[in-house]
C-alpha positions as CSV (number, residue, x, y, z in Angstrom):
1,M,0.0,0.0,0.0
2,I,2.8,2.4,0.8
3,I,4.3,1.9,-2.6
4,L,0.9,2.8,-4.2
5,V,0.6,5.9,-2.0
6,S,4.1,7.0,-3.1
7,L,3.3,6.2,-6.7
8,V,0.0,8.2,-6.7
9,Q,1.3,11.1,-4.7
10,G,4.5,11.4,-6.6
11,I,3.1,11.3,-10.1
12,T,-0.1,13.2,-9.6
13,E,0.9,16.0,-7.1
14,F,2.0,18.4,-9.7
15,L,0.0,17.2,-12.7
16,P,-3.4,18.9,-13.3
17,V,-5.2,15.7,-12.4
18,S,-5.8,16.0,-8.6
19,S,-3.5,14.0,-6.3
20,S,-6.0,14.2,-3.4
21,G,-8.8,12.8,-5.6
22,H,-6.6,9.8,-6.5
23,L,-5.6,9.2,-2.9
24,V,-9.3,9.2,-1.9
25,L,-9.9,6.3,-4.4
26,L,-7.0,4.1,-3.2
27,P,-8.7,2.4,-0.3
28,I,-11.7,1.6,-2.5
29,L,-9.8,0.3,-5.5
30,T,-7.3,-1.7,-3.4
31,D,-9.7,-2.8,-0.6
32,Q,-6.9,-1.7,1.8
33,P,-7.4,0.5,4.9
34,Y,-6.4,4.1,4.9
35,Q,-2.6,4.3,5.1
36,G,-2.5,6.7,8.0
37,R,-1.6,10.4,8.4
38,T,2.1,9.6,9.1
39,I,2.4,8.2,5.5
40,D,0.4,11.2,4.2
41,V,2.9,13.6,5.8
42,A,5.8,11.6,4.5
43,A,4.5,11.7,0.9
44,H,4.0,15.4,1.2
45,V,7.5,15.9,2.5
46,G,8.9,13.9,-0.5
47,T,7.0,16.0,-3.0
48,L,8.1,19.2,-1.2
49,F,11.7,18.2,-1.4
50,A,11.3,17.3,-5.1
51,V,9.8,20.7,-6.1
52,M,12.4,22.6,-4.1
53,F,15.1,20.8,-6.0
54,F,13.4,21.2,-9.3
55,L,13.0,24.9,-8.8
56,R,16.2,25.5,-6.9
57,V,17.4,28.3,-9.2
58,E,14.1,30.3,-9.0
59,I,13.9,29.7,-5.2
60,T,17.5,30.9,-4.7
61,R,16.8,34.0,-6.7
62,I,13.6,34.8,-4.8
63,V,15.2,34.3,-1.4
64,I,18.1,36.5,-2.4
65,G,15.8,39.1,-3.8
66,I,13.6,39.2,-0.7
67,G,16.6,39.0,1.7
68,S,18.2,42.0,0.0
69,F,14.9,43.9,0.0
70,G,14.9,44.0,-3.8
71,R,18.4,45.6,-4.0
72,H,19.9,42.6,-5.9
73,N,16.9,41.7,-8.1
74,K,13.7,43.7,-7.7
75,S,11.7,41.4,-10.0
76,D,12.6,38.3,-8.0
77,A,11.6,40.0,-4.8
78,R,8.3,41.0,-6.2
79,L,7.7,37.4,-7.4
80,G,8.3,36.2,-3.9
81,L,5.9,38.7,-2.4
82,M,3.3,37.8,-5.0
83,L,3.6,34.1,-4.1
84,I,3.1,35.0,-0.4
85,A,0.1,37.1,-1.1
86,A,-1.4,34.4,-3.4
87,T,-1.0,31.7,-0.7
88,I,-3.0,33.6,2.0
89,P,-6.5,32.6,0.7
90,V,-5.8,28.9,0.6
91,I,-4.2,29.0,4.1
92,V,-7.3,30.6,5.6
93,A,-9.7,28.4,3.7
94,G,-7.6,25.2,4.4
95,F,-7.5,25.8,8.1
96,Y,-11.3,26.1,8.2
97,V,-11.9,23.1,6.0
98,N,-9.4,21.0,8.0
99,Y,-11.5,21.4,11.1
100,A,-15.0,21.7,9.6
101,N,-15.3,18.0,8.9
102,W,-17.5,18.4,5.8
103,N,-18.3,14.8,4.9
104,W,-19.5,15.7,1.4
105,L,-15.9,16.4,0.5
106,T,-15.2,12.7,0.6
107,A,-18.3,11.7,-1.5
108,I,-17.3,9.9,-4.7
109,E,-19.9,11.9,-6.7
110,T,-18.1,15.1,-5.5
111,L,-14.9,13.7,-6.8
112,A,-16.5,12.8,-10.1
113,W,-18.2,16.1,-10.7
114,S,-15.1,18.0,-9.7
115,N,-13.1,16.2,-12.3
116,L,-15.7,16.9,-15.0
117,I,-16.2,20.6,-14.2
118,F,-12.6,21.6,-13.6
119,A,-11.4,19.6,-16.6
120,G,-13.9,21.5,-18.7
121,L,-12.6,24.8,-17.3
122,L,-9.0,23.9,-18.0
123,W,-9.9,22.9,-21.6
124,G,-11.7,26.2,-22.2
125,A,-9.0,28.4,-20.7
126,D,-6.3,26.5,-22.7
127,R,-8.3,26.4,-25.9
128,Y,-9.5,30.0,-26.0
129,G,-7.0,31.8,-23.8
130,V,-4.5,34.0,-25.6
131,T,-0.8,33.3,-25.0
132,V,0.9,36.7,-24.6
133,N,2.5,36.7,-21.1
134,N,5.5,35.0,-19.5
135,M,6.7,35.1,-15.8
136,K,8.0,38.7,-16.2
137,A,4.5,39.9,-16.9
138,M,3.1,38.5,-13.6
139,R,1.4,41.2,-11.5
140,F,-0.1,41.2,-8.0
141,S,-3.7,41.2,-9.5
142,S,-3.1,38.1,-11.5
143,A,-1.2,36.3,-8.8
144,I,-3.9,36.9,-6.2
145,F,-6.6,35.8,-8.7
146,I,-4.6,32.5,-9.2
147,G,-4.3,32.3,-5.4
148,F,-8.1,32.6,-4.9
149,A,-8.6,30.0,-7.6
150,Q,-6.3,27.6,-5.6
151,V,-9.0,27.5,-2.8
152,F,-11.1,25.3,-5.1
153,A,-8.4,22.7,-4.8
154,L,-9.6,21.9,-1.3
155,V,-12.3,19.9,-3.0
156,P,-11.0,16.5,-4.0
157,G,-10.9,16.2,-7.8
158,A,-10.6,19.9,-8.5
159,S,-6.7,19.7,-8.6
160,R,-4.6,22.4,-7.1
161,S,-2.3,22.3,-10.1
162,G,-5.2,22.3,-12.5
163,V,-7.1,25.3,-11.1
164,T,-3.9,27.4,-10.8
165,M,-2.9,26.6,-14.3
166,T,-6.4,27.3,-15.5
167,A,-6.4,30.7,-13.8
168,A,-3.0,31.5,-15.3
169,R,-4.1,30.6,-18.8
170,I,-7.2,32.9,-18.3
171,F,-4.7,35.7,-17.7
172,G,-2.9,34.9,-20.9
173,F,0.2,33.2,-19.5
174,D,1.8,30.6,-21.7
175,R,1.6,27.0,-20.7
176,V,5.1,26.6,-19.3
177,T,4.8,29.8,-17.3
178,A,1.4,28.6,-16.0
179,A,3.0,25.3,-14.9
180,R,6.1,26.9,-13.3
181,F,4.1,29.5,-11.4
182,S,1.8,26.7,-10.2
183,L,4.9,24.7,-9.0
184,L,6.2,27.8,-7.2
185,L,2.8,28.4,-5.6
186,S,2.8,24.7,-4.4
187,L,5.8,25.3,-2.1
188,P,4.0,27.2,0.7
189,T,0.8,25.3,0.1
190,I,2.4,21.8,0.5
191,A,4.5,23.1,3.4
192,G,1.5,24.5,5.2
193,A,-0.5,21.3,4.6
194,G,2.4,19.2,6.0
195,I,2.7,21.4,9.1
196,L,-1.0,21.2,9.7
197,K,-1.0,17.4,9.5
198,T,2.1,17.1,11.6
199,K,0.5,19.3,14.2
200,D,-2.5,17.0,14.3
201,L,-0.2,14.0,14.6
202,V,1.6,15.5,17.5
203,S,-1.6,16.4,19.2
204,D,-3.0,12.9,18.8
205,G,0.3,11.3,19.9
206,D,0.4,9.4,16.6
207,L,3.8,10.6,15.2
208,V,5.6,7.5,14.1
209,L,8.8,7.7,12.1
210,G,9.9,4.5,10.6
211,G,11.2,2.7,7.5
212,D,7.9,3.0,5.7
213,A,7.7,6.7,6.1
214,V,11.3,7.2,4.9
215,L,10.6,4.9,1.9
216,V,7.5,6.9,1.0
217,T,9.4,10.2,1.3
218,L,12.1,9.1,-1.0
219,F,10.0,7.3,-3.6
220,S,7.3,10.0,-3.8
221,G,10.0,12.6,-4.2
222,L,11.7,10.8,-7.0
223,L,8.5,10.2,-8.9
224,A,7.4,13.8,-8.4
225,F,10.7,15.1,-9.8
226,I,10.3,12.8,-12.9
227,A,6.7,13.9,-13.3
228,M,7.5,17.6,-13.2
229,R,10.2,17.3,-15.8
230,A,7.9,15.3,-18.1
231,M,5.1,17.8,-17.6
232,I,7.2,20.9,-18.4
233,A,8.7,19.2,-21.5
234,W,5.2,18.2,-22.7
235,L,3.7,21.6,-22.2
236,A,6.6,23.2,-24.1
237,R,5.3,21.5,-27.2
238,A,1.7,20.5,-26.6
239,N,-1.5,21.5,-24.8
240,F,-3.4,20.3,-21.7
241,N,-5.8,18.1,-23.7
242,I,-4.2,14.8,-22.5
243,F,-4.9,15.7,-18.9
244,V,-8.4,17.0,-19.7
245,Y,-9.4,13.8,-21.5
246,Y,-8.1,11.6,-18.7
247,R,-10.1,13.6,-16.1
248,L,-13.3,13.5,-18.2
249,V,-13.0,9.7,-18.6
250,L,-12.3,9.3,-14.8
251,G,-15.3,11.5,-13.9
252,I,-17.7,9.6,-16.2
253,V,-16.4,6.2,-14.9
254,L,-16.8,7.3,-11.3
255,L,-20.4,8.5,-11.9
256,W,-21.3,5.3,-13.6
257,A,-19.7,3.2,-10.8
258,V,-21.7,5.1,-8.2
259,Q,-25.0,4.7,-10.2
260,T,-24.4,1.0,-10.6
261,N,-23.4,0.5,-7.0
262,L,-19.9,-0.8,-8.0
263,I,-18.4,1.6,-5.4
264,T,-19.9,3.2,-2.3
265,Q,-20.7,6.9,-2.1
266,M,-18.4,7.6,0.8
267,V,-14.8,6.8,1.5
């Protein structure tokens, strides 16, 4: 089960297909119990390390820019501040959702419809959005809009990467820029989610560090790095359709499975 968790988390975390939605399905498709929050945290840590390594050049420039108060590179400092501002909405919403215990978020029909709706929005933004901007054209208004869009990712199936890339395409950013900004925006989001889950683990006295957690961290990180490289290479020469078609098929299959009682409504 831990290998499957690493595989799903690593491959899907940064692709516009919803990692949380796939993780929700794992216990159903494998008939295995929930892997536990320790493994969840380990998988998030692995993907966090992967994106930090993948974007190490950009991260270094941003840290230097902010640390020098914009004296070394004003544009990098502004980008860092925009990422911070864009993260605030999902932090506030995520804290509330984490403790609200909304059961409908784990409904299979919610997962199915989220895939269908947000896949359609991604297709529309990519198909009809103009491509006129790169990272240098990012402004606070567009960054904050993308940040608010990220709140929808709290619904399994919506996809954090998918909604942020959709919002970026609406603002006219090219596909690679949309993907790279989404990856940068994932850093504080994943870190925040990991801290929140770790806090819950410590509060419950359920913090167990063992070989399984280490394995999940390493494996999910490696797969996430490979997936990121493949996605950026793909978007440099193609569109988002392959991800859209996959999510449409997944959503339709899930709705059919619920209607025919092949799977239960709730996880």
